NUDOMAR-878246 format. One record per residue (C-alpha): residue number from 1; x, y, z. Coordinates in steps of 0.25 Angstrom, whole numbers. Layout:
<pt><nr>NUM</nr><u>X</u><v>Y</v><w>Z</w></pt>
...
//
This chain:
<pt><nr>1</nr><u>16</u><v>31</v><w>-121</w></pt>
<pt><nr>2</nr><u>20</u><v>15</v><w>-122</w></pt>
<pt><nr>3</nr><u>29</u><v>18</v><w>-110</w></pt>
<pt><nr>4</nr><u>18</u><v>25</v><w>-103</w></pt>
<pt><nr>5</nr><u>9</u><v>14</v><w>-105</w></pt>
<pt><nr>6</nr><u>16</u><v>3</v><w>-100</w></pt>
<pt><nr>7</nr><u>12</u><v>3</v><w>-86</w></pt>
<pt><nr>8</nr><u>-2</u><v>-4</v><w>-91</w></pt>
<pt><nr>9</nr><u>3</u><v>-14</v><w>-95</w></pt>
<pt><nr>10</nr><u>15</u><v>-15</v><w>-84</w></pt>
<pt><nr>11</nr><u>15</u><v>-21</v><w>-69</w></pt>
<pt><nr>12</nr><u>28</u><v>-17</v><w>-63</w></pt>
<pt><nr>13</nr><u>32</u><v>-27</v><w>-49</w></pt>
<pt><nr>14</nr><u>42</u><v>-18</v><w>-39</w></pt>
<pt><nr>15</nr><u>47</u><v>-31</v><w>-35</w></pt>
<pt><nr>16</nr><u>49</u><v>-43</v><w>-42</w></pt>
<pt><nr>17</nr><u>44</u><v>-54</v><w>-29</w></pt>
<pt><nr>18</nr><u>48</u><v>-68</v><w>-26</w></pt>
<pt><nr>19</nr><u>35</u><v>-68</v><w>-21</w></pt>
<pt><nr>20</nr><u>24</u><v>-69</v><w>-35</w></pt>
<pt><nr>21</nr><u>14</u><v>-74</v><w>-26</w></pt>
<pt><nr>22</nr><u>0</u><v>-66</v><w>-19</w></pt>
<pt><nr>23</nr><u>4</u><v>-52</v><w>-12</w></pt>
<pt><nr>24</nr><u>3</u><v>-54</v><w>1</w></pt>
<pt><nr>25</nr><u>-2</u><v>-41</v><w>8</w></pt>
<pt><nr>26</nr><u>-3</u><v>-30</v><w>-4</w></pt>
<pt><nr>27</nr><u>-5</u><v>-14</v><w>-1</w></pt>
<pt><nr>28</nr><u>-4</u><v>-5</v><w>-12</w></pt>
<pt><nr>29</nr><u>0</u><v>10</v><w>-10</w></pt>
<pt><nr>30</nr><u>-2</u><v>19</v><w>-20</w></pt>
<pt><nr>31</nr><u>-5</u><v>34</v><w>-24</w></pt>
<pt><nr>32</nr><u>-13</u><v>42</v><w>-36</w></pt>
<pt><nr>33</nr><u>-11</u><v>56</v><w>-42</w></pt>
<pt><nr>34</nr><u>-28</u><v>57</v><w>-43</w></pt>
<pt><nr>35</nr><u>-25</u><v>69</v><w>-51</w></pt>
<pt><nr>36</nr><u>-32</u><v>81</v><w>-44</w></pt>
<pt><nr>37</nr><u>-41</u><v>77</v><w>-34</w></pt>
<pt><nr>38</nr><u>-50</u><v>89</v><w>-30</w></pt>
<pt><nr>39</nr><u>-63</u><v>91</v><w>-27</w></pt>
<pt><nr>40</nr><u>-71</u><v>103</v><w>-34</w></pt>
<pt><nr>41</nr><u>-72</u><v>113</v><w>-23</w></pt>
<pt><nr>42</nr><u>-62</u><v>127</v><w>-26</w></pt>
<pt><nr>43</nr><u>-51</u><v>125</v><w>-14</w></pt>
<pt><nr>44</nr><u>-41</u><v>129</v><w>-7</w></pt>
<pt><nr>45</nr><u>-30</u><v>124</v><w>3</w></pt>
<pt><nr>46</nr><u>-33</u><v>130</v><w>14</w></pt>
<pt><nr>47</nr><u>-25</u><v>130</v><w>27</w></pt>
<pt><nr>48</nr><u>-31</u><v>127</v><w>40</w></pt>
<pt><nr>49</nr><u>-22</u><v>129</v><w>50</w></pt>
<pt><nr>50</nr><u>-22</u><v>115</v><w>58</w></pt>
<pt><nr>51</nr><u>-8</u><v>116</v><w>58</w></pt>
<pt><nr>52</nr><u>5</u><v>123</v><w>52</w></pt>
<pt><nr>53</nr><u>-4</u><v>132</v><w>44</w></pt>
<pt><nr>54</nr><u>12</u><v>131</v><w>34</w></pt>
<pt><nr>55</nr><u>13</u><v>116</v><w>32</w></pt>
<pt><nr>56</nr><u>-4</u><v>113</v><w>37</w></pt>
<pt><nr>57</nr><u>-4</u><v>98</v><w>37</w></pt>
<pt><nr>58</nr><u>-19</u><v>99</v><w>31</w></pt>
<pt><nr>59</nr><u>-27</u><v>111</v><w>23</w></pt>
<pt><nr>60</nr><u>-41</u><v>112</v><w>17</w></pt>
<pt><nr>61</nr><u>-44</u><v>112</v><w>3</w></pt>
<pt><nr>62</nr><u>-55</u><v>120</v><w>5</w></pt>
<pt><nr>63</nr><u>-67</u><v>128</v><w>-3</w></pt>
<pt><nr>64</nr><u>-61</u><v>141</v><w>-8</w></pt>
<pt><nr>65</nr><u>-76</u><v>147</v><w>-4</w></pt>
<pt><nr>66</nr><u>-74</u><v>141</v><w>9</w></pt>
<pt><nr>67</nr><u>-60</u><v>151</v><w>12</w></pt>
<pt><nr>68</nr><u>-69</u><v>162</v><w>18</w></pt>
<pt><nr>69</nr><u>-76</u><v>154</v><w>29</w></pt>
<pt><nr>70</nr><u>-63</u><v>147</v><w>34</w></pt>
<pt><nr>71</nr><u>-58</u><v>151</v><w>47</w></pt>
<pt><nr>72</nr><u>-45</u><v>160</v><w>49</w></pt>
<pt><nr>73</nr><u>-33</u><v>151</v><w>53</w></pt>
<pt><nr>74</nr><u>-19</u><v>155</v><w>57</w></pt>
<pt><nr>75</nr><u>-11</u><v>154</v><w>45</w></pt>
<pt><nr>76</nr><u>4</u><v>160</v><w>47</w></pt>
<pt><nr>77</nr><u>14</u><v>159</v><w>36</w></pt>
<pt><nr>78</nr><u>14</u><v>161</v><w>21</w></pt>
<pt><nr>79</nr><u>4</u><v>153</v><w>13</w></pt>
<pt><nr>80</nr><u>8</u><v>153</v><w>-4</w></pt>
<pt><nr>81</nr><u>-1</u><v>153</v><w>-14</w></pt>
<pt><nr>82</nr><u>-12</u><v>156</v><w>-6</w></pt>
<pt><nr>83</nr><u>-19</u><v>164</v><w>1</w></pt>
<pt><nr>84</nr><u>-25</u><v>170</v><w>16</w></pt>
<pt><nr>85</nr><u>-39</u><v>173</v><w>17</w></pt>
<pt><nr>86</nr><u>-39</u><v>180</v><w>30</w></pt>
<pt><nr>87</nr><u>-30</u><v>170</v><w>39</w></pt>
<pt><nr>88</nr><u>-35</u><v>157</v><w>30</w></pt>
<pt><nr>89</nr><u>-22</u><v>151</v><w>21</w></pt>
<pt><nr>90</nr><u>-28</u><v>145</v><w>9</w></pt>
<pt><nr>91</nr><u>-21</u><v>142</v><w>-4</w></pt>
<pt><nr>92</nr><u>-28</u><v>140</v><w>-17</w></pt>
<pt><nr>93</nr><u>-25</u><v>128</v><w>-24</w></pt>
<pt><nr>94</nr><u>-24</u><v>129</v><w>-40</w></pt>
<pt><nr>95</nr><u>-33</u><v>117</v><w>-42</w></pt>
<pt><nr>96</nr><u>-44</u><v>125</v><w>-34</w></pt>
<pt><nr>97</nr><u>-52</u><v>130</v><w>-46</w></pt>
<pt><nr>98</nr><u>-47</u><v>119</v><w>-55</w></pt>
<pt><nr>99</nr><u>-57</u><v>107</v><w>-50</w></pt>
<pt><nr>100</nr><u>-70</u><v>116</v><w>-46</w></pt>
<pt><nr>101</nr><u>-82</u><v>113</v><w>-52</w></pt>
<pt><nr>102</nr><u>-79</u><v>126</v><w>-61</w></pt>
<pt><nr>103</nr><u>-67</u><v>125</v><w>-67</w></pt>
<pt><nr>104</nr><u>-64</u><v>120</v><w>-80</w></pt>
<pt><nr>105</nr><u>-63</u><v>107</v><w>-74</w></pt>
<pt><nr>106</nr><u>-77</u><v>106</v><w>-70</w></pt>
<pt><nr>107</nr><u>-74</u><v>99</v><w>-57</w></pt>
<pt><nr>108</nr><u>-87</u><v>95</v><w>-54</w></pt>
<pt><nr>109</nr><u>-89</u><v>87</v><w>-40</w></pt>
<pt><nr>110</nr><u>-93</u><v>73</v><w>-52</w></pt>
<pt><nr>111</nr><u>-79</u><v>73</v><w>-58</w></pt>
<pt><nr>112</nr><u>-74</u><v>75</v><w>-43</w></pt>
<pt><nr>113</nr><u>-80</u><v>64</v><w>-37</w></pt>
<pt><nr>114</nr><u>-76</u><v>55</v><w>-52</w></pt>
<pt><nr>115</nr><u>-64</u><v>58</v><w>-50</w></pt>
<pt><nr>116</nr><u>-63</u><v>51</v><w>-36</w></pt>
<pt><nr>117</nr><u>-69</u><v>38</v><w>-38</w></pt>
<pt><nr>118</nr><u>-58</u><v>39</v><w>-51</w></pt>
<pt><nr>119</nr><u>-48</u><v>40</v><w>-41</w></pt>
<pt><nr>120</nr><u>-53</u><v>32</v><w>-31</w></pt>
<pt><nr>121</nr><u>-53</u><v>20</v><w>-40</w></pt>
<pt><nr>122</nr><u>-41</u><v>20</v><w>-44</w></pt>
<pt><nr>123</nr><u>-36</u><v>20</v><w>-28</w></pt>
<pt><nr>124</nr><u>-44</u><v>11</v><w>-26</w></pt>
<pt><nr>125</nr><u>-38</u><v>0</v><w>-38</w></pt>
<pt><nr>126</nr><u>-23</u><v>5</v><w>-35</w></pt>
<pt><nr>127</nr><u>-16</u><v>-8</v><w>-31</w></pt>
<pt><nr>128</nr><u>-28</u><v>-16</v><w>-30</w></pt>
<pt><nr>129</nr><u>-25</u><v>-26</v><w>-39</w></pt>
<pt><nr>130</nr><u>-16</u><v>-31</v><w>-30</w></pt>
<pt><nr>131</nr><u>-22</u><v>-27</v><w>-17</w></pt>
<pt><nr>132</nr><u>-34</u><v>-29</v><w>-20</w></pt>
<pt><nr>133</nr><u>-39</u><v>-17</v><w>-15</w></pt>
<pt><nr>134</nr><u>-36</u><v>-4</v><w>-13</w></pt>
<pt><nr>135</nr><u>-23</u><v>3</v><w>-11</w></pt>
<pt><nr>136</nr><u>-20</u><v>5</v><w>5</w></pt>
<pt><nr>137</nr><u>-13</u><v>17</v><w>5</w></pt>
<pt><nr>138</nr><u>-14</u><v>29</v><w>-7</w></pt>
<pt><nr>139</nr><u>-7</u><v>43</v><w>-10</w></pt>
<pt><nr>140</nr><u>-17</u><v>52</v><w>-19</w></pt>
<pt><nr>141</nr><u>-10</u><v>65</v><w>-25</w></pt>
<pt><nr>142</nr><u>-18</u><v>78</v><w>-31</w></pt>
<pt><nr>143</nr><u>-28</u><v>78</v><w>-22</w></pt>
<pt><nr>144</nr><u>-34</u><v>90</v><w>-17</w></pt>
<pt><nr>145</nr><u>-39</u><v>90</v><w>-2</w></pt>
<pt><nr>146</nr><u>-42</u><v>78</v><w>7</w></pt>
<pt><nr>147</nr><u>-58</u><v>80</v><w>2</w></pt>
<pt><nr>148</nr><u>-55</u><v>74</v><w>-12</w></pt>
<pt><nr>149</nr><u>-47</u><v>63</v><w>-4</w></pt>
<pt><nr>150</nr><u>-59</u><v>60</v><w>5</w></pt>
<pt><nr>151</nr><u>-66</u><v>62</v><w>-5</w></pt>
<pt><nr>152</nr><u>-59</u><v>52</v><w>-13</w></pt>
<pt><nr>153</nr><u>-57</u><v>39</v><w>-3</w></pt>
<pt><nr>154</nr><u>-73</u><v>39</v><w>-1</w></pt>
<pt><nr>155</nr><u>-74</u><v>35</v><w>-15</w></pt>
<pt><nr>156</nr><u>-80</u><v>21</v><w>-15</w></pt>
<pt><nr>157</nr><u>-68</u><v>15</v><w>-22</w></pt>
<pt><nr>158</nr><u>-59</u><v>19</v><w>-8</w></pt>
<pt><nr>159</nr><u>-71</u><v>22</v><w>4</w></pt>
<pt><nr>160</nr><u>-69</u><v>6</v><w>7</w></pt>
<pt><nr>161</nr><u>-55</u><v>9</v><w>8</w></pt>
<pt><nr>162</nr><u>-56</u><v>19</v><w>20</w></pt>
<pt><nr>163</nr><u>-44</u><v>27</v><w>15</w></pt>
<pt><nr>164</nr><u>-37</u><v>37</v><w>25</w></pt>
<pt><nr>165</nr><u>-34</u><v>49</v><w>20</w></pt>
<pt><nr>166</nr><u>-19</u><v>57</v><w>21</w></pt>
<pt><nr>167</nr><u>-18</u><v>72</v><w>16</w></pt>
<pt><nr>168</nr><u>-13</u><v>85</v><w>17</w></pt>
<pt><nr>169</nr><u>-15</u><v>98</v><w>7</w></pt>
<pt><nr>170</nr><u>-2</u><v>102</v><w>0</w></pt>
<pt><nr>171</nr><u>-1</u><v>116</v><w>-3</w></pt>
<pt><nr>172</nr><u>3</u><v>113</v><w>-18</w></pt>
<pt><nr>173</nr><u>-2</u><v>120</v><w>-27</w></pt>
<pt><nr>174</nr><u>-12</u><v>115</v><w>-33</w></pt>
<pt><nr>175</nr><u>-18</u><v>111</v><w>-23</w></pt>
<pt><nr>176</nr><u>-17</u><v>96</v><w>-24</w></pt>
<pt><nr>177</nr><u>-10</u><v>87</v><w>-14</w></pt>
<pt><nr>178</nr><u>-6</u><v>72</v><w>-10</w></pt>
<pt><nr>179</nr><u>-14</u><v>62</v><w>0</w></pt>
<pt><nr>180</nr><u>-14</u><v>47</v><w>5</w></pt>
<pt><nr>181</nr><u>-26</u><v>38</v><w>7</w></pt>
<pt><nr>182</nr><u>-24</u><v>24</v><w>15</w></pt>
<pt><nr>183</nr><u>-33</u><v>13</v><w>18</w></pt>
<pt><nr>184</nr><u>-33</u><v>14</v><w>32</w></pt>
<pt><nr>185</nr><u>-35</u><v>0</v><w>36</w></pt>
<pt><nr>186</nr><u>-19</u><v>0</v><w>27</w></pt>
<pt><nr>187</nr><u>-15</u><v>10</v><w>31</w></pt>
<pt><nr>188</nr><u>-11</u><v>19</v><w>43</w></pt>
<pt><nr>189</nr><u>-7</u><v>32</v><w>44</w></pt>
<pt><nr>190</nr><u>2</u><v>38</v><w>55</w></pt>
<pt><nr>191</nr><u>10</u><v>52</v><w>50</w></pt>
<pt><nr>192</nr><u>6</u><v>58</v><w>36</w></pt>
<pt><nr>193</nr><u>12</u><v>74</v><w>34</w></pt>
<pt><nr>194</nr><u>15</u><v>84</v><w>22</w></pt>
<pt><nr>195</nr><u>28</u><v>85</v><w>19</w></pt>
<pt><nr>196</nr><u>27</u><v>99</v><w>9</w></pt>
<pt><nr>197</nr><u>36</u><v>99</v><w>-3</w></pt>
<pt><nr>198</nr><u>41</u><v>114</v><w>-5</w></pt>
<pt><nr>199</nr><u>47</u><v>118</v><w>-17</w></pt>
<pt><nr>200</nr><u>49</u><v>132</v><w>-24</w></pt>
<pt><nr>201</nr><u>50</u><v>134</v><w>-39</w></pt>
<pt><nr>202</nr><u>61</u><v>143</v><w>-43</w></pt>
<pt><nr>203</nr><u>56</u><v>157</v><w>-43</w></pt>
<pt><nr>204</nr><u>56</u><v>152</v><w>-26</w></pt>
<pt><nr>205</nr><u>41</u><v>153</v><w>-23</w></pt>
<pt><nr>206</nr><u>36</u><v>138</v><w>-16</w></pt>
<pt><nr>207</nr><u>28</u><v>128</v><w>-27</w></pt>
<pt><nr>208</nr><u>18</u><v>121</v><w>-17</w></pt>
<pt><nr>209</nr><u>16</u><v>105</v><w>-21</w></pt>
<pt><nr>210</nr><u>11</u><v>94</v><w>-15</w></pt>
<pt><nr>211</nr><u>17</u><v>91</v><w>-1</w></pt>
<pt><nr>212</nr><u>23</u><v>76</v><w>2</w></pt>
<pt><nr>213</nr><u>14</u><v>67</v><w>9</w></pt>
<pt><nr>214</nr><u>21</u><v>55</v><w>18</w></pt>
<pt><nr>215</nr><u>13</u><v>47</v><w>27</w></pt>
<pt><nr>216</nr><u>17</u><v>37</v><w>38</w></pt>
<pt><nr>217</nr><u>7</u><v>24</v><w>42</w></pt>
<pt><nr>218</nr><u>8</u><v>11</v><w>43</w></pt>
<pt><nr>219</nr><u>1</u><v>2</v><w>30</w></pt>
<pt><nr>220</nr><u>-3</u><v>-10</v><w>34</w></pt>
<pt><nr>221</nr><u>6</u><v>-9</v><w>47</w></pt>
<pt><nr>222</nr><u>19</u><v>-5</v><w>41</w></pt>
<pt><nr>223</nr><u>24</u><v>9</v><w>40</w></pt>
<pt><nr>224</nr><u>26</u><v>16</v><w>30</w></pt>
<pt><nr>225</nr><u>26</u><v>31</v><w>25</w></pt>
<pt><nr>226</nr><u>19</u><v>37</v><w>11</w></pt>
<pt><nr>227</nr><u>22</u><v>48</v><w>5</w></pt>
<pt><nr>228</nr><u>13</u><v>55</v><w>-6</w></pt>
<pt><nr>229</nr><u>20</u><v>63</v><w>-16</w></pt>
<pt><nr>230</nr><u>16</u><v>72</v><w>-27</w></pt>
<pt><nr>231</nr><u>27</u><v>80</v><w>-32</w></pt>
<pt><nr>232</nr><u>28</u><v>92</v><w>-40</w></pt>
<pt><nr>233</nr><u>26</u><v>92</v><w>-57</w></pt>
<pt><nr>234</nr><u>35</u><v>95</v><w>-67</w></pt>
<pt><nr>235</nr><u>26</u><v>108</v><w>-70</w></pt>
<pt><nr>236</nr><u>37</u><v>116</v><w>-77</w></pt>
<pt><nr>237</nr><u>46</u><v>104</v><w>-80</w></pt>
<pt><nr>238</nr><u>53</u><v>92</v><w>-73</w></pt>
<pt><nr>239</nr><u>67</u><v>97</v><w>-73</w></pt>
<pt><nr>240</nr><u>62</u><v>110</v><w>-66</w></pt>
<pt><nr>241</nr><u>52</u><v>106</v><w>-59</w></pt>
<pt><nr>242</nr><u>60</u><v>92</v><w>-54</w></pt>
<pt><nr>243</nr><u>68</u><v>99</v><w>-42</w></pt>
<pt><nr>244</nr><u>53</u><v>100</v><w>-36</w></pt>
<pt><nr>245</nr><u>51</u><v>86</v><w>-36</w></pt>
<pt><nr>246</nr><u>65</u><v>85</v><w>-31</w></pt>
<pt><nr>247</nr><u>61</u><v>92</v><w>-19</w></pt>
<pt><nr>248</nr><u>50</u><v>84</v><w>-17</w></pt>
<pt><nr>249</nr><u>56</u><v>69</v><w>-17</w></pt>
<pt><nr>250</nr><u>67</u><v>76</v><w>-8</w></pt>
<pt><nr>251</nr><u>55</u><v>79</v><w>1</w></pt>
<pt><nr>252</nr><u>49</u><v>66</v><w>-1</w></pt>
<pt><nr>253</nr><u>62</u><v>57</v><w>2</w></pt>
<pt><nr>254</nr><u>64</u><v>65</v><w>17</w></pt>
<pt><nr>255</nr><u>53</u><v>61</v><w>20</w></pt>
<pt><nr>256</nr><u>53</u><v>48</v><w>16</w></pt>
<pt><nr>257</nr><u>67</u><v>48</v><w>22</w></pt>
<pt><nr>258</nr><u>61</u><v>50</v><w>35</w></pt>
<pt><nr>259</nr><u>54</u><v>41</v><w>39</w></pt>
<pt><nr>260</nr><u>61</u><v>29</v><w>33</w></pt>
<pt><nr>261</nr><u>73</u><v>35</v><w>44</w></pt>
<pt><nr>262</nr><u>63</u><v>35</v><w>53</w></pt>
<pt><nr>263</nr><u>59</u><v>22</v><w>52</w></pt>
<pt><nr>264</nr><u>64</u><v>12</v><w>41</w></pt>
<pt><nr>265</nr><u>53</u><v>5</v><w>41</w></pt>
<pt><nr>266</nr><u>44</u><v>12</v><w>34</w></pt>
<pt><nr>267</nr><u>40</u><v>9</v><w>21</w></pt>
<pt><nr>268</nr><u>39</u><v>21</v><w>13</w></pt>
<pt><nr>269</nr><u>27</u><v>24</v><w>-1</w></pt>
<pt><nr>270</nr><u>34</u><v>37</v><w>-8</w></pt>
<pt><nr>271</nr><u>23</u><v>40</v><w>-18</w></pt>
<pt><nr>272</nr><u>16</u><v>51</v><w>-28</w></pt>
<pt><nr>273</nr><u>18</u><v>60</v><w>-39</w></pt>
<pt><nr>274</nr><u>32</u><v>62</v><w>-39</w></pt>
<pt><nr>275</nr><u>30</u><v>69</v><w>-54</w></pt>
<pt><nr>276</nr><u>48</u><v>62</v><w>-57</w></pt>
<pt><nr>277</nr><u>48</u><v>50</v><w>-65</w></pt>
<pt><nr>278</nr><u>55</u><v>40</v><w>-54</w></pt>
<pt><nr>279</nr><u>68</u><v>45</v><w>-60</w></pt>
<pt><nr>280</nr><u>67</u><v>58</v><w>-57</w></pt>
<pt><nr>281</nr><u>76</u><v>64</v><w>-49</w></pt>
<pt><nr>282</nr><u>68</u><v>67</v><w>-39</w></pt>
<pt><nr>283</nr><u>64</u><v>53</v><w>-37</w></pt>
<pt><nr>284</nr><u>77</u><v>46</v><w>-40</w></pt>
<pt><nr>285</nr><u>89</u><v>57</v><w>-35</w></pt>
<pt><nr>286</nr><u>81</u><v>66</v><w>-23</w></pt>
<pt><nr>287</nr><u>70</u><v>54</v><w>-19</w></pt>
<pt><nr>288</nr><u>82</u><v>41</v><w>-22</w></pt>
<pt><nr>289</nr><u>70</u><v>32</v><w>-25</w></pt>
<pt><nr>290</nr><u>75</u><v>22</v><w>-28</w></pt>
<pt><nr>291</nr><u>72</u><v>14</v><w>-43</w></pt>
<pt><nr>292</nr><u>74</u><v>0</v><w>-39</w></pt>
<pt><nr>293</nr><u>75</u><v>-7</v><w>-25</w></pt>
<pt><nr>294</nr><u>89</u><v>-13</v><w>-28</w></pt>
<pt><nr>295</nr><u>92</u><v>4</v><w>-27</w></pt>
<pt><nr>296</nr><u>85</u><v>5</v><w>-13</w></pt>
<pt><nr>297</nr><u>99</u><v>7</v><w>-3</w></pt>
<pt><nr>298</nr><u>96</u><v>16</v><w>10</w></pt>
<pt><nr>299</nr><u>98</u><v>29</v><w>4</w></pt>
<pt><nr>300</nr><u>88</u><v>28</v><w>-7</w></pt>
<pt><nr>301</nr><u>79</u><v>17</v><w>0</w></pt>
<pt><nr>302</nr><u>66</u><v>22</v><w>-8</w></pt>
<pt><nr>303</nr><u>61</u><v>15</v><w>-20</w></pt>
<pt><nr>304</nr><u>54</u><v>21</v><w>-32</w></pt>
<pt><nr>305</nr><u>44</u><v>9</v><w>-38</w></pt>
<pt><nr>306</nr><u>39</u><v>16</v><w>-49</w></pt>
<pt><nr>307</nr><u>53</u><v>15</v><w>-55</w></pt>
<pt><nr>308</nr><u>53</u><v>3</v><w>-61</w></pt>
<pt><nr>309</nr><u>40</u><v>5</v><w>-66</w></pt>
<pt><nr>310</nr><u>44</u><v>19</v><w>-72</w></pt>
<pt><nr>311</nr><u>56</u><v>11</v><w>-80</w></pt>
<pt><nr>312</nr><u>45</u><v>3</v><w>-85</w></pt>
<pt><nr>313</nr><u>39</u><v>16</v><w>-93</w></pt>
<pt><nr>314</nr><u>26</u><v>14</v><w>-82</w></pt>
<pt><nr>315</nr><u>21</u><v>29</v><w>-81</w></pt>
<pt><nr>316</nr><u>10</u><v>37</v><w>-72</w></pt>
<pt><nr>317</nr><u>8</u><v>48</v><w>-81</w></pt>
<pt><nr>318</nr><u>10</u><v>52</v><w>-93</w></pt>
<pt><nr>319</nr><u>13</u><v>68</v><w>-97</w></pt>
<pt><nr>320</nr><u>13</u><v>73</v><w>-112</w></pt>
<pt><nr>321</nr><u>17</u><v>58</v><w>-115</w></pt>
<pt><nr>322</nr><u>28</u><v>57</v><w>-107</w></pt>
<pt><nr>323</nr><u>26</u><v>47</v><w>-94</w></pt>
<pt><nr>324</nr><u>29</u><v>48</v><w>-81</w></pt>
<pt><nr>325</nr><u>28</u><v>40</v><w>-67</w></pt>
<pt><nr>326</nr><u>28</u><v>51</v><w>-57</w></pt>
<pt><nr>327</nr><u>16</u><v>42</v><w>-50</w></pt>
<pt><nr>328</nr><u>28</u><v>32</v><w>-41</w></pt>
<pt><nr>329</nr><u>31</u><v>27</v><w>-27</w></pt>
<pt><nr>330</nr><u>41</u><v>25</v><w>-19</w></pt>
<pt><nr>331</nr><u>47</u><v>18</v><w>-7</w></pt>
<pt><nr>332</nr><u>57</u><v>13</v><w>2</w></pt>
<pt><nr>333</nr><u>64</u><v>3</v><w>1</w></pt>
<pt><nr>334</nr><u>60</u><v>-7</v><w>15</w></pt>
<pt><nr>335</nr><u>45</u><v>-8</v><w>5</w></pt>
<pt><nr>336</nr><u>56</u><v>-16</v><w>-5</w></pt>
<pt><nr>337</nr><u>58</u><v>-33</v><w>-5</w></pt>
<pt><nr>338</nr><u>59</u><v>-44</v><w>-13</w></pt>
<pt><nr>339</nr><u>50</u><v>-52</v><w>-2</w></pt>
<pt><nr>340</nr><u>36</u><v>-51</v><w>3</w></pt>
<pt><nr>341</nr><u>36</u><v>-48</v><w>18</w></pt>
<pt><nr>342</nr><u>29</u><v>-43</v><w>30</w></pt>
<pt><nr>343</nr><u>31</u><v>-30</v><w>26</w></pt>
<pt><nr>344</nr><u>26</u><v>-23</v><w>14</w></pt>
<pt><nr>345</nr><u>34</u><v>-20</v><w>3</w></pt>
<pt><nr>346</nr><u>32</u><v>-15</v><w>-13</w></pt>
<pt><nr>347</nr><u>25</u><v>-28</v><w>-22</w></pt>
<pt><nr>348</nr><u>24</u><v>-19</v><w>-36</w></pt>
<pt><nr>349</nr><u>21</u><v>-3</v><w>-39</w></pt>
<pt><nr>350</nr><u>13</u><v>1</v><w>-51</w></pt>
<pt><nr>351</nr><u>8</u><v>13</v><w>-58</w></pt>
<pt><nr>352</nr><u>-9</u><v>9</v><w>-57</w></pt>
<pt><nr>353</nr><u>-14</u><v>13</v><w>-71</w></pt>
<pt><nr>354</nr><u>-26</u><v>3</v><w>-74</w></pt>
<pt><nr>355</nr><u>-32</u><v>7</v><w>-87</w></pt>
<pt><nr>356</nr><u>-43</u><v>15</v><w>-82</w></pt>
<pt><nr>357</nr><u>-31</u><v>25</v><w>-78</w></pt>
<pt><nr>358</nr><u>-27</u><v>26</v><w>-92</w></pt>
<pt><nr>359</nr><u>-31</u><v>34</v><w>-103</w></pt>
<pt><nr>360</nr><u>-38</u><v>26</v><w>-112</w></pt>
<pt><nr>361</nr><u>-37</u><v>35</v><w>-123</w></pt>
<pt><nr>362</nr><u>-35</u><v>49</v><w>-132</w></pt>
<pt><nr>363</nr><u>-17</u><v>57</v><w>-130</w></pt>
<pt><nr>364</nr><u>-16</u><v>51</v><w>-115</w></pt>
<pt><nr>365</nr><u>-21</u><v>36</v><w>-119</w></pt>
<pt><nr>366</nr><u>-13</u><v>27</v><w>-109</w></pt>
<pt><nr>367</nr><u>-12</u><v>40</v><w>-99</w></pt>
<pt><nr>368</nr><u>-17</u><v>40</v><w>-84</w></pt>
<pt><nr>369</nr><u>-32</u><v>42</v><w>-84</w></pt>
<pt><nr>370</nr><u>-31</u><v>56</v><w>-79</w></pt>
<pt><nr>371</nr><u>-43</u><v>64</v><w>-72</w></pt>
<pt><nr>372</nr><u>-44</u><v>77</v><w>-81</w></pt>
<pt><nr>373</nr><u>-41</u><v>82</v><w>-96</w></pt>
<pt><nr>374</nr><u>-38</u><v>96</v><w>-92</w></pt>
<pt><nr>375</nr><u>-52</u><v>100</v><w>-88</w></pt>
<pt><nr>376</nr><u>-59</u><v>87</v><w>-92</w></pt>
<pt><nr>377</nr><u>-62</u><v>78</v><w>-84</w></pt>
<pt><nr>378</nr><u>-59</u><v>62</v><w>-90</w></pt>
<pt><nr>379</nr><u>-65</u><v>52</v><w>-79</w></pt>
<pt><nr>380</nr><u>-49</u><v>51</v><w>-76</w></pt>
<pt><nr>381</nr><u>-41</u><v>47</v><w>-66</w></pt>
<pt><nr>382</nr><u>-26</u><v>54</v><w>-64</w></pt>
<pt><nr>383</nr><u>-16</u><v>58</v><w>-72</w></pt>
<pt><nr>384</nr><u>-7</u><v>47</v><w>-64</w></pt>
<pt><nr>385</nr><u>-10</u><v>33</v><w>-64</w></pt>
<pt><nr>386</nr><u>-6</u><v>27</v><w>-49</w></pt>
<pt><nr>387</nr><u>5</u><v>21</v><w>-41</w></pt>
<pt><nr>388</nr><u>5</u><v>11</v><w>-31</w></pt>
<pt><nr>389</nr><u>13</u><v>0</v><w>-23</w></pt>
<pt><nr>390</nr><u>8</u><v>-16</v><w>-17</w></pt>
<pt><nr>391</nr><u>16</u><v>-19</v><w>-6</w></pt>
<pt><nr>392</nr><u>13</u><v>-33</v><w>-2</w></pt>
<pt><nr>393</nr><u>19</u><v>-39</v><w>12</w></pt>
<pt><nr>394</nr><u>15</u><v>-52</v><w>18</w></pt>
<pt><nr>395</nr><u>0</u><v>-52</v><w>25</w></pt>
//
């Protein structure tokens, strides 16, 4: 437990720069798991037919009671663990009943608004001790749909930053997705897509999980790419579920390698909840994320910024008193430099754990101050601490 709480006293610098003076032009890039950010409406995912029905670019979460009023769309192909109503392809979310006013959680508009305000506060303050502003780019994990993200960026703590949204619905069995928000004045997206992760259980049946979100663009006029991840959980046990995360690592590496090959100058950021530690086979062997800048090679061009934190005993979550650092940021080697130049390089990476995000009492003292204790809303924030990286360059 003492090791788990050590993050509170540690501020770890990834690079020991010769320049110890004032930071130059800076930017924060980070992400947080918003722990089940759902609206209060009993919903289903509806394929609206705007793209190829078997791999839609976007589909809507809609009230279940409204399904009967939808216009029939052309439907061609299987739609597993869902239903066809007329020609409407509908997939029921496992959280459709859980996060509603009539559920055991009594998930009311009041709780929803409190949840939005909490997450907005965290986002606005990530990295602000270095940048004096909110992050330029933020990844989100466990959002139900685009509407909750729109509600989030309109919160008073965030509205002035004019965040844009990139989101695609995934086939996740719970109905949760990953997304990206960005300050429009600092980041200009040029392309975005989702890469569907296809994994199967021992019975050969497909298991539906989150997609990997890929976004390219220009951050303060520098070419960058972001890869948002929420890898399959350890449900059923770490060893049994590991092949699923190995598959996610292979897909992520494929996407990163593809963009890097097309333009080696692009700076890459892979981040999210990997449900594995930096030393796990998925990250170490399949993604080949290096532990130290000296280990970077052409064959292993990606650096796990969280490896040094992990070795110091810092964690981003805990389960049954066991600390883990699942929340990680991995960057391409062209973001590493031993001096400040005219292009962005990594200055510092941290797990963000101010006092208000830490549980102060009870059996979970020192753990992340989560939003839910069973069906009871605690007023907390998340069951994960967020992570961010600070970038710097000459003005």
